[in-house]
C-alpha positions, 0 to 999 in steps of 0.5 A: 265117061264124061270129059269136061274142059277147064282152064285150070284144074286144082287137085286139093282143096286145102288153104293153097288149093281153094285160095288158088281157085278163088283167085283164078276165078276172080281173074276170069279163068274157068276153074275146077277144084278137086277134093277127095275128102273135105273142103279146107284140107288138113288145116281146117279139118284136122290141124290149124283150126281144131288145134286152136279150139283146144288151145283156146279152151285150155288157155281159158281153163288154165287162166280161170284156175289161176284167177285168185290173185286177181280177186276172181274165185272160181270153184269146181271148174271142169271141162265137158269134152263132148260139149267141147267137141260139138263146139269145135265141129260147129266151127269147122262146119261153118268154115267148110260151108264158107269155102263152099259158098265162096266157090259157088259165088265165083263159079268155081266147080267142085268135084269130090273124088280121087284124082289121077294125072293121066297126061299134062292136060288130062286128069281122071277123077273117080267118085264112087262108080263114076269116072270123070275126065277133065281136060285142062290147060294148067294143073295145080297140085295142092294135095298137102301132106300127112304125119310121118310115123316111126317104125316101132310106133306105127299109128293105130288110131287108138293108143298111137295117134296123130294130131287128128285123133288127139283132137277128137278124144272124148276124155282127158288122158291121164298120161300123154307121151309126145314124140317130137319137140316141134310146133305141133307136139308142143302146142298140143302137149301144152294144151293138154298139160293145162287141162290136167294131163301129165305130159312127157316130151321126147326129142331126138335132138338137144333142143326144142323147136329146131330153127327157132331163136334159142332165147325164145325157146328158153322161155317156152321151156321154162313154161313147160317146166312150170306146167310139170311137163317132163322133157327128155333130150337126145332121146329115142324109143327103145321098147314098146309094149302095147296093152288094151288101154295102155302102152308101156314105153322104154325111153333112152335119154343121155344114156339113161333108161326111163320106163313109163306107161301112157294112155296116148302116144302122139307122134309129131316128127314131121310130115310126108307128101301126099303123092300116092296114086296121083300119077306123078311118076308116070308123067315124069314129075320130079320129086326130091329124096323125101318125095316133095315136088320140085318147083321153080320160083313160079311154083312150076314143076319140071313139066310146063303147065303143072304147078305144085303149092303148099305142103307137097313142095316141102317145109315149112308146112304152113297154111299161109305159105300154101295160100300165098303160093296159090295166089302167086300161081294164079297171077302167074297163069293169068299173066297178072302184073301183080308180083307177090313176095313169098320170101318173108314168111312169118311163123306163129307157134301157139305154145305157152307163151306164144312164139312168132318170128319172121326174118333172120335170127341173131344166130343166123346173122352171126353165121352169115357174118352180117353185122347186126344190132339187137334190141330187146324189150321185156313184156314185164315192162309193158303196162298192158301185159301186166294188167292182163297178168300175162307178162312173160316173154319179150320182143327181139328186133334184129337190125342191120348195123350199117343201114338200120334196116330191120332184118328179123323180129322174134316175139315170145309172149302174149298175143305174139301171133297177132303182134307179128303182123306189124313186123311182117309188114315192116320186112315186106316194106323194107322199113328202117327202125326209125319208121317204127320209132316214128309210128305212134302206137296206142297206149296201153297195148302190147304193140308198144313192145315192138316199138320199144324193142326197135328203139332199144336196138338204137339205145333210144328206148325210154322204158329200158334202162340204158347203162352209160359207159 
């Protein structure tokens, strides 16, 4: 048995784990990165990146199919899924290789194998028939999460699937059931609806995308209706009847029973922590009722020197949250004076149209008795959106009524995921509306919509009609 000494050992090479490893190496720590599967974790291999390839491809397919109004005529449009899958895999491999090269350049050691924490300073790694023991001063757990399944719809990787299997299919399913109206389900449901699948969504609550401003969700709901997506609220699965290539589902929604047959059932109801066989119980690491590791503001567990970052600490399950926490822990371990904020976390949801949001919503402000002003600007009045034939949605800015400080920005519309960057900076810098107003935004661009919404909260937008009382 080999014993190797490191300053920091990281278990899990997803966005949180590899970001922490690279930052620690930059800061002079001897670091080892342990991974039981592939570099990049769930996000790179089975989540964020592959899902955006099918979303981008489906968006392009859908737009080209509707180009006639712009004078562009395309006949016999089709999707070659095997060719698409090859392209998707090439992107994943390129990014996998990029992480490997970065680790090599920064002298981060990579060990592939199953890790188990034996003590607060010792990790055992099994790889094939070889066992390596790592002695370390600090341990960072970044093992991520996995999809949760339903008791009567357990994964079989053929008919009842996770997003992983859905993103690896070789033929377009005729009928898809999406169980869960959260981000993953809506993103993939929308993508497949655009390329020809008949999509049905069942959601146990009375709304899609829980936690997102209802104004934004209503725009997406209307878009789903236009894509001929069936949505059932307050729904539950009553009966499941599996056949070799089909699955018959009985759904109850608002006391009505609906029976449908599907080619695929995508389960998207949340995630559970990847803690199995890690040894957390044996060394006494505290977890909550859902199995997520409890941490303090520095991401440290109840055992000094053992940290947890990313999905394993609970929702929101976001890659950029994980990487930010990883870098934050790296600075904490090295006693760096840089203080990273991880309070203002932006969300980006790749529906049709996209949703992006940061800070508090108008509804949340009302619940907290915060007096706010709200400015809204429609993309239908934005020149760039109109010239791109993509003018659905709006930008909504929530500001403090007394100080004019920006409290939240909520976007539904074209390129929302890119537009939220300026809003993220605004909240991090604690800027006021006048700072956005005094910043010149290039014309014609979508970024002007954020400026106009900001000005609208002060009744100063020149491209919004303000009725005088």
